[in-house]
N, C-alpha and C positions, 0 to 999 in steps of 0.2 A: 655398388660396393659388394665385393665377393664375400661369401661366408666360408671360412676355412673348414668349418665342421662339415659342411655339405659338399665341399669340392670333390670328395671321394664318397661314393655311395656306400652305405652299410652293406655288409655281407648278407646274403640270404640267411634266414633264421636257422635253417638246418646246418649251414656251414658255420655260423656263429656258435651254435650249440656244440658242435664237434670241437671247435677251437677252444672254447672256455672249459669244456670237460677235460680236454687234454692238459690245459694249464694246471688244473686242480690235481692232476696226477703227479705233478712235479713240485708244487708249492702248497704251503699252508700259511696261515697268518698268525700274528701274535695273539689275537683274541681267541682263535681256535685252540692254539697251544695252551693258553692260560686256562681255558675251560676244561681241556683234557687233563691238565695237571691237577685239577681238583679231585679227580678220580683216584682211587687207590691203585688202579692199573690203567695208566694212560695209553698203553699199547705201543709205546715207542721209547727209544733212548734219545735224549736231547743232548746234542754235542755242541759245545762252545769251541769253535775251531780256529780262533785267532788269538794272538796276544801272548803275553808272558803269564806265568803263574801268578805274579804279583797283580797284574791287571785283572786277571780272572777273579782273584780273591777280593779285589776292590769292588767289583760289581759283575754279576752274571744273572742269568735267568734262574730262578730257583729250581733245583734238581738237575741242572745241567752238569755234564762232565766236561772237564777241560781236556781237549785233545786237538792240539793244533793240526791243521791240515797237512803240514809237512811230516807229521808223525803217523799218519794213517798208512798202515801197511797190512798185508794179509796176516802176518804174524800177530800184530797188535790187535786186529779185529777178531782174531780167533779167541781172544780172552772172553768174548761174550758168547753165551749160549745162543742158539738161533734166536734172533731178534726179529719181530715182525716188521719193524721199521726204525730207521734212524732219521731224526730230524736235526738238521744242521743250521747254525746261524753264525753270523759274524758281527762286526761293528755296526753295519748299516748299509744303506743303499750305495754308499761310496766305496764299499769294500767288496772284493770278489773272493774272499777266503771261503765263504760258504759254497760258492760255485765250484771252487777247486776241490773242496772236501766232498761235495756231492758227486763230482766226476770220479774221484778216486774210489769212493764207496760203490758207485755203479759199476765201475770197471772191475771191482772185486766181486761182483755179482750180488751185492747187498742192496736191499730196498732202502730208498732214501727220498726224503722231501726236504726242500729248503724253506725255512721260516723267513718269509719276505719281511724286510724292514730291520731285521736283526735287533741289536741293542737299542738303536735309535727308534725303531718302530715300537719296541716294548715300552720305552719311556713315553713316546707319543700317545700310547694307549692308556697311560697312567698306572701301569703295573709296577709294583715294587721290585727292586733288585734284591738279590741275596748277596751276602758277602761271606768271606771266609773260605775254608777248604771245601773241596767237592765232596759228594756223598762218600761215606766211609767204605763202601764196597761196590763192585760192579753190580751185584745183585740188587743193591739198594737203588741203583740208577735205572735198572731195567724194569 
């Protein structure tokens, strides 16, 4: 009986280290975002990049700003002072809205990471959602 795990050999450790380090430059996870949000200065702006205003107000990650990926433009992003990092998320693994937002931000020359799992991952980790309107100002979100 063949073992599908062993059918392809693992990469050499040095190659694996390069691969996984590269992935971490593109992605973060819900637990790391939640931990960073406990700080008074998490070092990033969290963007909820899909859905309607009503869906956002029904449930979102605390502190996230609603900015659908279709609305990401150079003019809109100029509203923020230089930001060290944008973290984007969407509904979950079945949604590519965060990928679309990350691509737009990167093409605008802005630093970005994707929060893997999105709202589904946030719930899977047991973190509470926020409800209601977004932060009262861009400064409050940064």
